[in-house]
PAVEX-437273 format. One record per atom (N, C-alpha, C): atom name; x, z, y. Coordinates in Angstrom, 1 decimal. Each point is the difference from the previous one (the first is absolute). Last residue first. Example, Ala and Ser with C-alpha at 12.3 -4.5 7.8 and 13.67 -1.06 7.14 Angstrom:
BEGIN
SITE  N  12.8  7.1  -2.2
SITE  CA  0.9  0.0  1.1
SITE  C  -0.8  0.8  1.1
SITE  N  0.3  -0.1  -5.7
SITE  CA  -0.9  0.0  1.2
SITE  C  0.9  0.0  1.2
END
This chain:
BEGIN
SITE  N  -20.3  4.3  17.3
SITE  CA  -1.4  0.4  -0.1
SITE  C  -0.6  -0.2  1.4
SITE  N  4.4  -1.8  -3.1
SITE  CA  -0.6  0.0  1.4
SITE  C  -1.4  0.4  -0.1
SITE  N  4.2  1.2  -3.5
SITE  CA  -1.3  -0.7  0.2
SITE  C  -0.4  0.1  1.5
SITE  N  5.2  0.2  -1.2
SITE  CA  -1.1  0.9  -0.2
SITE  C  -1.3  -0.8  0.3
SITE  N  4.5  -2.3  -2.0
SITE  CA  -0.7  0.3  1.3
SITE  C  -1.2  0.9  -0.3
SITE  N  4.9  -1.2  -2.3
SITE  CA  -1.4  0.4  -0.4
SITE  C  -0.7  0.5  1.2
SITE  N  4.3  -3.5  -0.4
SITE  CA  -0.5  1.2  0.5
SITE  C  -1.5  0.2  -0.5
SITE  N  4.0  -2.7  -2.6
SITE  CA  -1.2  -0.1  0.7
SITE  C  -0.4  1.3  0.6
SITE  N  4.2  -3.0  -2.7
SITE  CA  -0.3  1.3  0.7
SITE  C  -1.2  -0.2  0.9
SITE  N  2.3  -2.5  -4.7
SITE  CA  -0.7  -0.1  1.3
SITE  C  -0.3  1.3  0.5
SITE  N  3.6  -2.2  -3.8
SITE  CA  -0.8  1.2  0.5
SITE  C  -0.6  -0.4  1.3
SITE  N  2.3  -2.7  -4.7
SITE  CA  -0.1  0.3  1.4
SITE  C  -0.9  1.2  0.3
SITE  N  3.0  -2.9  -4.3
SITE  CA  -1.0  1.0  0.4
SITE  C  0.1  0.1  1.5
SITE  N  2.9  -2.7  -2.9
SITE  CA  -1.3  -0.6  0.2
SITE  C  -1.1  1.0  0.5
SITE  N  4.1  2.3  -2.1
SITE  CA  0.0  -1.4  0.3
SITE  C  -1.4  -0.5  0.1
SITE  N  0.1  5.1  0.8
SITE  CA  0.7  -0.8  -1.0
SITE  C  0.0  -1.5  0.5
SITE  N  -0.3  5.0  2.8
SITE  CA  -0.7  -1.2  -0.4
SITE  C  0.9  -0.8  -1.0
SITE  N  0.1  4.9  2.2
SITE  CA  0.7  -0.7  -1.1
SITE  C  -0.8  -1.2  -0.5
SITE  N  0.3  2.4  5.0
SITE  CA  -0.9  -0.1  -1.1
SITE  C  0.7  -0.8  -1.1
SITE  N  1.5  1.3  4.6
SITE  CA  0.7  0.3  -1.3
SITE  C  -0.8  -0.1  -1.2
SITE  N  -1.8  -0.9  4.5
SITE  CA  1.2  -0.7  -0.2
SITE  C  0.8  0.2  -1.3
SITE  N  -4.2  2.0  2.1
SITE  CA  -0.1  -0.9  -1.1
SITE  C  1.3  -0.7  -0.4
SITE  N  -0.6  3.0  3.8
SITE  CA  -0.2  0.8  -1.2
SITE  C  0.1  -0.9  -1.3
SITE  N  -0.1  -2.1  4.3
SITE  CA  1.3  0.6  -0.3
SITE  C  0.0  0.9  -1.2
SITE  N  -4.1  -1.9  1.5
SITE  CA  0.9  -1.0  -0.5
SITE  C  1.4  0.6  -0.4
SITE  N  -3.0  2.8  2.2
SITE  CA  -0.5  -0.3  -1.3
SITE  C  0.9  -1.0  -0.7
SITE  N  0.8  0.8  4.5
SITE  CA  0.4  1.2  -0.8
SITE  C  -0.4  -0.2  -1.4
SITE  N  -1.6  -3.2  3.1
SITE  CA  1.5  -0.1  -0.1
SITE  C  0.6  1.1  -0.9
SITE  N  -4.6  0.1  1.1
SITE  CA  0.3  -1.0  -1.0
SITE  C  1.5  -0.1  -0.2
SITE  N  -1.5  4.7  1.7
SITE  CA  -0.4  -1.3  0.4
SITE  C  0.4  -1.0  -1.1
SITE  N  0.4  4.8  -0.6
SITE  CA  -0.4  -0.1  1.5
SITE  C  -0.6  -1.3  0.4
SITE  N  -0.5  1.6  -5.1
SITE  CA  1.1  -0.3  0.9
SITE  C  -0.5  0.0  1.4
SITE  N  -1.3  0.8  -5.7
SITE  CA  -0.4  0.2  1.4
SITE  C  1.3  -0.2  0.8
SITE  N  -1.9  -2.1  -5.0
SITE  CA  0.9  0.8  0.7
SITE  C  -0.6  0.3  1.4
SITE  N  -1.4  -2.2  -5.3
SITE  CA  -0.4  0.4  1.4
SITE  C  1.0  0.9  0.6
SITE  N  -0.2  -4.1  -4.1
SITE  CA  0.4  1.3  0.4
SITE  C  -0.4  0.3  1.4
SITE  N  -0.8  -3.9  -4.5
SITE  CA  -0.1  0.5  1.4
SITE  C  0.5  1.4  0.1
SITE  N  -0.3  -5.0  -3.3
SITE  CA  0.0  1.4  0.1
SITE  C  -0.1  0.4  1.5
SITE  N  -0.2  -4.5  -1.7
SITE  CA  0.3  0.6  -1.3
SITE  C  0.0  1.5  0.1
SITE  N  -2.1  -4.8  2.6
SITE  CA  0.5  1.3  0.2
SITE  C  0.2  0.7  -1.3
SITE  N  -0.3  -5.1  1.6
SITE  CA  -0.3  0.8  -1.3
SITE  C  0.7  1.4  0.2
SITE  N  -2.2  -3.8  3.8
SITE  CA  1.2  0.6  -0.7
SITE  C  -0.4  0.7  -1.2
SITE  N  -3.2  -2.5  2.5
SITE  CA  1.2  -0.6  0.5
SITE  C  1.3  0.5  -0.7
SITE  N  -5.3  -0.3  -1.9
SITE  CA  1.0  0.9  0.6
SITE  C  1.2  -0.8  0.4
SITE  N  -5.0  -2.3  -0.3
SITE  CA  1.2  0.3  -0.8
SITE  C  1.0  0.9  0.8
SITE  N  -5.2  0.5  1.3
SITE  CA  1.0  -1.1  0.1
SITE  C  1.3  0.4  -0.9
SITE  N  -4.0  2.7  -1.6
SITE  CA  0.0  -0.7  1.3
SITE  C  1.1  -1.1  -0.1
SITE  N  0.8  3.9  -3.1
SITE  CA  -1.4  -0.3  0.4
SITE  C  0.1  -0.6  1.4
SITE  N  3.6  0.8  -4.4
SITE  CA  -0.2  -0.2  1.4
SITE  C  -1.5  -0.3  0.2
SITE  N  2.8  2.9  -3.8
SITE  CA  -1.0  -1.0  0.1
SITE  C  -0.3  -0.2  1.5
SITE  N  3.9  2.6  -3.6
SITE  CA  -0.7  -0.2  1.3
SITE  C  -1.0  -1.2  -0.2
SITE  N  3.8  3.8  -2.6
SITE  CA  -0.9  -1.1  -0.1
SITE  C  -0.8  -0.1  1.3
SITE  N  3.7  3.3  0.8
SITE  CA  -0.1  -0.8  -1.2
SITE  C  -1.0  -1.1  0.2
SITE  N  3.5  3.4  3.1
SITE  CA  -1.4  -0.5  -0.1
SITE  C  0.0  -1.0  -1.2
SITE  N  2.9  4.6  1.6
SITE  CA  0.2  -1.4  -0.4
SITE  C  -1.4  -0.5  -0.2
SITE  N  0.7  4.1  3.4
SITE  CA  -0.2  -0.4  -1.4
SITE  C  0.4  -1.4  -0.2
SITE  N  0.5  4.6  3.8
SITE  CA  -0.7  -1.3  -0.4
SITE  C  0.0  -0.2  -1.5
SITE  N  1.7  3.6  3.1
SITE  CA  0.9  -0.8  -0.7
SITE  C  -0.6  -1.3  -0.4
SITE  N  -1.3  2.9  4.3
SITE  CA  -0.6  -0.3  -1.4
SITE  C  1.0  -0.9  -0.6
SITE  N  1.3  2.0  4.0
SITE  CA  -1.3  0.5  0.0
SITE  C  -0.6  -0.1  -1.4
SITE  N  5.2  0.2  2.4
SITE  CA  -0.8  -0.5  -1.1
SITE  C  -1.4  0.7  0.0
SITE  N  3.6  1.2  2.9
SITE  CA  -0.7  -1.2  0.5
SITE  C  -1.0  -0.6  -1.1
SITE  N  3.1  3.8  -0.5
SITE  CA  -1.2  0.3  0.5
SITE  C  -0.8  -1.1  0.6
SITE  N  3.8  -1.6  -3.1
SITE  CA  -0.2  1.4  0.3
SITE  C  -1.4  0.3  0.5
SITE  N  2.9  -4.0  -1.4
SITE  CA  -1.1  -0.1  1.0
SITE  C  -0.4  1.4  0.4
SITE  N  3.2  -0.6  -3.4
SITE  CA  0.6  -0.3  1.4
SITE  C  -1.1  0.0  1.0
SITE  N  -1.2  0.4  -4.5
SITE  CA  0.6  1.2  0.4
SITE  C  0.6  -0.1  1.4
SITE  N  -1.7  -3.8  -2.2
SITE  CA  -1.1  0.9  0.4
SITE  C  0.5  1.3  0.5
SITE  N  3.2  -3.0  -1.7
SITE  CA  -0.6  -0.5  1.3
SITE  C  -1.1  0.9  0.4
SITE  N  1.8  1.0  -4.2
SITE  CA  1.0  0.3  1.1
SITE  C  -0.5  -0.5  1.3
SITE  N  -2.5  -1.1  -3.7
SITE  CA  -0.1  1.4  0.2
SITE  C  0.9  0.4  1.1
SITE  N  0.2  -4.4  -1.4
SITE  CA  -1.2  0.2  0.7
SITE  C  -0.1  1.5  0.3
SITE  N  3.6  -1.3  -2.7
SITE  CA  0.2  -0.5  1.4
SITE  C  -1.3  0.2  0.8
SITE  N  -0.2  1.2  -4.5
SITE  CA  1.0  0.9  0.7
SITE  C  0.2  -0.5  1.4
SITE  N  -2.5  -2.7  -2.9
SITE  CA  -0.8  1.2  0.4
SITE  C  0.9  1.0  0.8
SITE  N  2.1  -3.9  -1.9
SITE  CA  -0.9  -0.4  1.1
SITE  C  -0.8  1.3  0.5
SITE  N  2.7  0.6  -3.8
SITE  CA  0.8  -0.3  1.2
SITE  C  -0.8  -0.3  1.2
SITE  N  -2.1  0.4  -4.1
SITE  CA  0.4  1.3  0.4
SITE  C  0.9  -0.1  1.3
SITE  N  -1.5  -3.9  -2.1
SITE  CA  -1.1  0.7  0.5
SITE  C  0.4  1.3  0.6
SITE  N  3.2  -2.5  -2.5
SITE  CA  -0.2  -0.6  1.4
SITE  C  -1.2  0.7  0.7
SITE  N  0.8  1.3  -4.4
SITE  CA  1.1  0.4  0.8
SITE  C  -0.1  -0.5  1.4
SITE  N  -3.3  -1.3  -3.3
SITE  CA  -0.1  1.4  0.5
SITE  C  1.1  0.5  0.9
SITE  N  -1.2  -5.3  0.0
SITE  CA  0.3  1.0  -1.0
SITE  C  -0.1  1.4  0.5
SITE  N  -1.1  -3.9  2.7
SITE  CA  0.0  -0.6  -1.3
SITE  C  0.2  1.0  -1.2
SITE  N  -2.4  0.8  5.1
SITE  CA  1.3  -0.1  -0.6
SITE  C  -0.1  -0.4  -1.5
SITE  N  -3.8  -1.7  3.4
SITE  CA  0.4  1.3  -0.6
SITE  C  1.4  -0.2  -0.6
SITE  N  -1.2  -2.9  4.2
SITE  CA  -0.4  0.0  -1.4
SITE  C  0.5  1.3  -0.6
SITE  N  -1.1  -2.5  5.3
SITE  CA  0.7  0.9  -0.9
SITE  C  -0.5  -0.1  -1.5
SITE  N  -2.7  -0.6  5.1
SITE  CA  0.9  -0.6  -1.0
SITE  C  0.7  1.0  -0.9
SITE  N  -1.7  1.9  4.5
SITE  CA  -0.4  -1.3  -0.5
SITE  C  1.0  -0.6  -1.0
SITE  N  -1.9  4.8  2.8
SITE  CA  1.1  -0.6  -0.8
SITE  C  -0.6  -1.2  -0.6
SITE  N  -1.3  3.1  4.5
SITE  CA  -0.5  -0.8  -1.1
SITE  C  1.2  -0.7  -0.7
SITE  N  -0.8  4.5  3.3
SITE  CA  0.9  -0.9  -0.5
SITE  C  -0.6  -0.7  -1.1
SITE  N  -2.1  2.7  4.4
SITE  CA  -0.1  -0.3  -1.4
SITE  C  1.1  -1.0  -0.3
SITE  N  -0.8  4.1  3.9
SITE  CA  0.3  -1.4  -0.3
SITE  C  0.0  -0.2  -1.5
SITE  N  -1.6  3.7  4.3
SITE  CA  0.1  -0.3  -1.4
SITE  C  0.3  -1.5  -0.2
SITE  N  1.2  3.6  4.3
SITE  CA  -0.9  -1.1  -0.5
SITE  C  0.2  -0.2  -1.5
SITE  N  0.7  4.4  3.5
SITE  CA  0.6  -0.9  -0.8
SITE  C  -1.0  -1.0  -0.5
END
């Protein structure tokens, strides 16, 4: 199995505790659907400082999964509970070339 990184882009924190609870329940359900494919639930990403050229995107979080190939990794991402203006990029984590 190969590893894939889901990079989450965009989004804003929920406005109130009730909405936050609803959003977290949707994410927990999605992580549950990933089952044994989930390698690392990942994290929300906070403050940042870009070193070098300006960053092209504003990544706000990540998750790591395993799948047979890119097509399978994309299929796993289909039910991700993205909010308005949010997107998800699927990238294969390539092993180092020694």
